[in-house]
C-alpha positions, -999 to +999 in steps of 0.1 A: -850+262+127-812+256+127-791+259+096-764+233+088-731+239+071-723+226+037-706+196+052-736+186+073-722+197+107-742+218+132-731+254+134-708+263+163-722+288+188-699+317+194-700+346+219-703+381+205-676+394+228-641+379+230-614+382+256-601+415+242-636+430+245-640+419+282-605+433+290-615+467+278-648+465+295-631+458+329-606+486+323-635+510+316-653+499+347-621+504+368-619+540+354-655+547+363-652+533+398-620+552+405-638+584+393-667+579+417-643+571+445-624+603+439-656+623+437-668+611+471-663+629+504-658+666+510-689+670+531-692+684+566-705+667+597-722+699+607-748+711+582-743+747+594-706+747+584-695+751+548-666+730+537-648+744+506-631+711+500-662+700+480-650+724+452-614+712+449-597+700+417-601+663+424-639+665+427-646+691+400-621+682+373-603+649+378-631+626+389-656+636+361-628+633+335-620+598+347-656+588+345-659+602+309-627+584+299-642+552+314-674+556+294-654+562+262-634+530+269-668+511+274-680+523+240-648+513+224-650+479+240-685+474+227-677+485+192-644+466+190-645+437+165-618+411+175-626+390+144-616+417+120-584+408+102-556+434+097-550+444+061-512+442+057 
């Protein structure tokens, strides 16, 4: 059952997300991908040899922080309401 407006026109279909939402979604995805890229590597070709590079700052602190920031941006992008008017 479709509802009609007061003037008899069919209602317009509108997307839930707007351009601003998608922009923040892609920025968040970029942060997450960059975090996973920075986290990769550090292994050794020989399983008998330990490589301490796996515990450096980039893999332990920087990459997970970027991933968490990206997830926060994703949540913000989902909750962002572009239709909300500013009260000025």
